[in-house]
C-alpha positions in Angstrom: 43.2 139.4 68.0 44.3 136.6 70.2 47.6 136.6 72.0 49.7 133.8 73.4 50.5 133.9 77.1 54.1 134.5 76.2 54.2 137.2 73.6 56.2 140.1 72.4 54.7 142.6 70.1 56.5 145.2 67.9 54.1 147.8 66.7 54.9 150.4 64.1 54.9 153.9 65.5 53.7 155.8 62.5 50.8 157.6 64.2 48.6 154.5 63.9 49.0 150.9 64.7 50.7 149.1 61.8 51.6 145.5 61.4 51.9 143.5 64.6 54.4 140.7 65.0 53.7 138.1 67.6 56.5 135.8 68.7 57.2 133.3 71.5 59.8 134.9 73.7 60.3 132.2 76.2 64.0 132.4 75.2 63.9 136.2 74.6 65.4 136.2 71.2 64.1 139.7 70.9 65.3 142.1 73.6 64.2 145.4 74.8 65.6 148.3 72.7 68.8 149.8 73.9 70.5 153.1 73.2 73.8 152.8 71.5 76.9 154.4 73.1 76.6 157.2 70.6 72.8 157.7 71.3 73.4 157.7 75.0 75.4 160.9 74.6 72.6 162.7 72.9 70.2 165.1 74.6 66.7 163.7 75.1 65.3 165.8 72.3 68.0 164.5 69.9 67.2 160.9 70.7 65.7 159.2 67.6 62.2 157.9 67.9 61.7 154.1 68.0 60.4 152.8 64.7 58.4 150.1 66.5 57.1 149.9 70.0 58.4 147.1 72.2 55.8 145.3 74.3 56.7 142.4 76.5 54.4 140.3 78.6 57.3 138.2 80.0 60.0 140.7 80.9 63.6 139.5 80.7 65.6 138.7 83.8 68.4 141.2 83.5 70.0 140.2 86.9 69.3 143.7 88.1 67.5 142.9 91.4 64.0 142.9 90.0 62.0 139.7 90.1 60.2 138.9 86.8 57.1 136.9 85.9 54.5 136.5 83.2 51.5 138.7 82.7 48.3 136.6 82.7 50.0 133.8 84.6 51.4 135.6 87.7 48.6 138.1 87.7 46.7 140.5 85.4 44.7 140.3 82.3 47.1 140.1 79.4 44.6 141.0 76.7 43.5 144.2 78.5 47.1 145.5 79.1 48.3 144.6 75.6 45.3 146.5 74.1 46.2 149.5 76.1 49.8 149.2 74.9 48.6 149.1 71.3 46.7 152.3 71.9 49.7 154.0 73.5 51.8 153.0 70.5 49.2 154.6 68.3 49.5 157.8 70.3 46.0 157.7 71.8 47.1 158.4 75.4 50.0 160.8 75.2 53.6 160.5 74.4 54.7 157.6 76.6 58.3 156.5 76.5 57.9 153.4 78.7 55.3 151.6 80.7 56.2 148.9 83.3 53.8 147.0 85.6 54.8 144.9 88.6 52.3 142.8 90.6 53.0 140.9 93.9 56.7 141.7 93.7 57.2 140.6 90.1 57.7 142.7 87.0 55.0 141.3 84.6 55.0 143.9 81.8 57.6 146.0 80.1 57.2 148.3 77.1 59.1 151.1 75.4 57.9 153.7 72.9 59.2 156.8 71.1 62.4 157.9 73.0 62.3 155.1 75.6 65.2 152.6 75.9 65.8 150.0 78.5 69.3 151.3 79.2 68.7 155.0 78.8 68.2 157.1 82.0 65.1 159.2 81.4 64.6 162.7 82.9 62.7 162.4 86.2 61.6 166.0 86.7 59.9 166.3 90.1 59.9 162.5 90.8 63.4 163.5 92.1 61.7 165.0 95.1 60.5 161.5 96.1 64.1 160.2 95.9 65.1 163.0 98.2 62.4 162.0 100.7 63.6 158.4 100.7 67.2 159.7 101.3 66.0 161.5 104.4 64.2 158.3 105.4 67.5 156.4 105.0 69.2 158.9 107.4 66.5 158.2 109.9 67.0 154.4 109.6 70.7 154.8 110.3 70.1 157.0 113.3 71.4 160.3 112.0 67.9 161.8 112.5 64.8 160.6 114.4 61.1 160.8 113.6 60.9 163.4 116.4 63.3 165.6 114.4 60.7 166.1 111.7 59.0 168.6 114.0 62.2 170.6 114.7 63.1 173.8 112.9 65.2 173.4 109.8 67.5 176.1 111.1 68.4 174.0 114.1 70.3 171.5 111.9 72.3 174.1 110.0 75.2 175.5 112.1 76.7 177.8 109.5 73.7 180.2 109.4 73.4 183.7 110.9 69.9 183.9 112.5 70.4 187.6 113.2 69.8 188.4 109.5 66.7 186.2 109.0 63.3 187.6 108.2 60.7 187.2 110.9 59.3 183.7 111.4 62.1 181.5 110.0 62.1 179.4 113.2 58.5 178.3 112.3 59.9 176.2 109.3 60.2 172.6 110.4 61.4 169.6 108.5 57.8 168.6 108.3 57.0 171.9 106.6 59.9 171.4 104.1 58.7 167.9 103.3 55.1 169.0 102.7 56.0 172.2 100.9 54.4 174.4 103.6 57.5 176.4 104.4 55.9 179.8 104.0 59.0 181.0 102.0 58.0 183.5 99.4 60.6 184.9 97.1 59.6 186.3 93.7 61.2 185.2 90.4 62.6 188.7 90.0 64.3 188.5 93.4 65.9 185.2 92.6 67.2 186.4 89.3 68.9 189.3 91.1 70.3 187.0 93.8 71.7 184.6 91.2 73.9 187.3 89.9 76.1 186.6 92.9 76.5 182.8 92.8 79.1 182.8 95.5 76.6 183.6 98.2 74.5 180.6 97.2 77.2 178.0 97.9 76.6 175.5 100.7 74.4 176.7 103.5 74.8 180.2 102.0 71.9 179.2 99.7 69.6 178.7 102.7 71.0 181.9 104.4 70.1 183.9 101.3 66.6 182.3 101.2 66.0 183.0 104.9 67.1 186.6 104.5 65.2 187.5 101.4 61.9 185.8 101.9 58.8 187.6 102.9 58.1 187.1 106.7 57.1 183.5 107.5 53.6 183.5 109.1 50.8 181.1 109.8 49.0 182.5 106.8 52.0 182.0 104.5 52.6 178.4 105.6 50.2 177.0 103.0 51.0 174.4 100.4 53.1 175.9 97.6 54.6 173.5 95.2 58.4 173.8 94.8 59.3 175.1 98.3 61.1 172.6 100.5 63.3 170.1 98.7 66.4 172.2 98.9 66.0 172.5 102.7 65.7 168.8 103.0 68.8 168.1 101.1 70.7 170.7 103.2 69.6 168.9 106.3 70.8 165.5 104.9 74.1 167.1 104.1 74.4 168.5 107.6 73.6 165.3 109.6 75.2 162.4 107.6 78.9 161.6 107.7 80.6 162.8 104.6 78.5 164.5 101.9 74.9 164.1 100.9 76.1 163.0 97.5 78.3 160.2 98.8 75.6 159.2 101.3 72.9 158.8 98.7 75.2 156.8 96.4 76.5 154.4 99.1 73.3 154.0 101.1 70.6 154.0 98.4 71.8 153.9 94.8 74.5 151.2 95.4 72.3 149.1 97.6 69.5 149.2 94.9 72.1 148.4 92.2 71.5 151.7 90.4 74.6 152.6 88.4 73.3 154.0 85.2 72.0 157.4 86.3 72.7 161.1 86.3 72.2 163.3 89.4 72.9 166.9 88.6 74.5 169.3 91.1 72.6 172.2 92.5 74.1 175.7 92.5 74.7 175.2 96.3 77.1 172.4 95.4 74.8 169.7 96.9 72.8 167.2 94.8 69.7 168.6 93.2 66.7 167.8 95.4 63.7 168.6 93.3 64.6 167.8 89.6 67.5 167.3 87.2 67.9 163.6 87.9 67.8 160.9 85.2 66.9 157.2 85.9 66.1 154.2 83.8 62.5 152.8 84.0 63.7 149.6 85.6 65.6 151.6 88.3 62.4 153.6 88.9 60.8 150.2 89.6 63.5 149.6 92.2 62.6 152.8 94.1 58.9 151.7 93.8 59.7 148.2 95.1 61.5 149.7 98.1 58.5 151.8 98.9 55.8 149.2 98.4 57.8 146.7 100.5 57.7 149.2 103.4 61.3 150.2 103.1 62.8 146.8 102.7 65.1 145.8 99.8 66.3 142.2 99.4 65.8 141.6 103.1 67.5 144.7 104.3 65.5 147.5 106.0 66.7 150.7 104.3 63.8 153.0 105.3 61.8 152.9 108.5 58.3 151.7 107.9 57.0 154.4 110.2 58.6 157.1 108.0 57.2 155.6 104.8 53.7 155.3 106.3 53.9 159.0 107.1 55.5 160.0 103.8 52.9 158.2 101.7 49.9 159.4 103.7 47.8 162.4 102.6 49.0 164.8 105.2 47.5 167.6 103.2 44.4 167.6 100.9 45.4 169.8 98.0 42.0 169.8 96.3 40.7 168.5 93.0 40.4 171.8 91.3 43.9 171.4 89.9 44.2 167.6 89.8 47.5 166.5 88.3 47.0 164.2 85.4 43.6 163.1 86.7 40.1 162.5 85.2 36.6 161.4 86.0 37.7 158.4 88.1 40.3 160.3 90.2 39.6 162.3 93.4 40.8 163.4 96.8 44.3 164.6 95.7 46.6 165.0 98.6 50.3 165.3 99.5 52.7 163.6 101.9 56.5 163.8 102.1 57.1 164.5 98.4 54.6 161.8 97.5 51.2 162.5 95.9 48.0 160.6 96.9 44.7 160.1 95.2 41.7 157.8 95.1 41.2 155.9 91.9 37.6 154.7 91.2 36.9 151.3 89.5 33.2 150.5 89.4 31.8 150.9 92.9 35.2 150.5 94.6 37.9 153.1 95.3 41.7 152.4 95.6 44.2 154.6 97.3 47.2 155.3 95.1 50.4 157.0 96.1 52.8 158.2 93.4 56.1 159.9 92.7 55.2 162.4 90.0 57.4 164.3 87.6 56.3 166.8 85.0 55.5 165.5 81.5 54.7 162.0 82.8 57.3 160.5 85.1 55.4 158.3 87.5 55.9 155.6 90.1 52.4 154.7 91.2 51.7 152.2 94.1 48.4 150.7 94.9 49.0 148.8 98.1 45.5 147.1 98.2 46.3 145.4 94.9 50.1 144.9 95.5 50.5 146.7 92.2 53.1 149.1 90.9 53.0 151.1 87.7 56.0 152.9 86.3 56.1 155.1 83.3 58.1 157.8 81.6 56.8 160.2 79.0 57.2 163.6 77.5 53.6 165.0 77.4 52.3 167.3 80.1 48.7 167.2 78.9 48.0 163.4 79.2 45.7 162.0 81.9 48.1 159.4 83.3 46.3 158.7 86.6 42.9 158.4 84.7 44.5 155.9 82.4 45.7 153.9 85.4 42.3 154.0 87.0 40.3 153.2 83.8 42.6 150.8 82.0 45.3 149.3 84.3 43.6 148.7 87.6 40.6 146.7 86.1 43.2 144.2 84.7 44.3 143.3 88.2 41.0 143.2 90.0 39.4 139.8 90.2 
């Protein structure tokens, strides 16, 4: 099937591709699907599935801070990407809710499926960790922390703690350890369930006090990568060093500056913002976070994050191994971890491209390939799909000359 350079496709989501309507959308008479006010109040599982997929190769300018362009004119192979979108709509690659692609600073492709809506904040799961990392970077940019502080013990920033009650080795836990999930903290699920019976002790820095009292001793052997340990420590440091609260700081210094207003950021039992999950963002707002990162911390001319911090954050500080590769496949390798960013090599032919990504369970991704000036954003609700393999095999080739 041939496609015009400016095209919008609506594809029936009946388990297989149905009729396809192709229309010139230079004037955007058909707009991306939006959740109604009633639908916006529903839980994610209650959200009705789209009857047709929305696939747009000339994304609308919504005056939201994102530059837009045209797939196939401003970069990329339109036919290859549209074919992939058809297959996603047919359920061949997992349960995607959205897929957006930006190249050389312009959003060139925007699509929604199943429970995806342009105005509906989608659960982010662990992509939230990346936002927490960027919040710490913002604190460094403003001088509330320094790059040298990353090597200091977390406990040195938290004045309300009682070190006399800590288990042995807590002083070994630096901000760098927290950001790379090498804290060494080990508390069993059964212990946490018991501790949660007294929620009062978990408020404020009491959460960290409890953690430092009830962990197994922190040793060189225990300070190995363990996913999940660290984000709450980082958020506590942000709370301690910025003026006002971490919540107000993140809103004023990042969300407001990025023009992100339609979101939900849940509160942790400590009373601070959640650091590792329970945040919801729209797909376009995810693209703003990605734009900030791929532009080395700059947004609309203002340096929000230090380039040196982002370079460190998006590097593979640790190699986590390919035995348990998250959402990978035959063309993905060398999985690593930075400051709440994942890294991997994506193979295309005889070439390999380094990709860094914010990743959330069930398919929440912001993937950046600096060598191609390419950003891929998607939301989904399928934990078994090979998202990075799809990126390597089907998206990257469309942007390689």
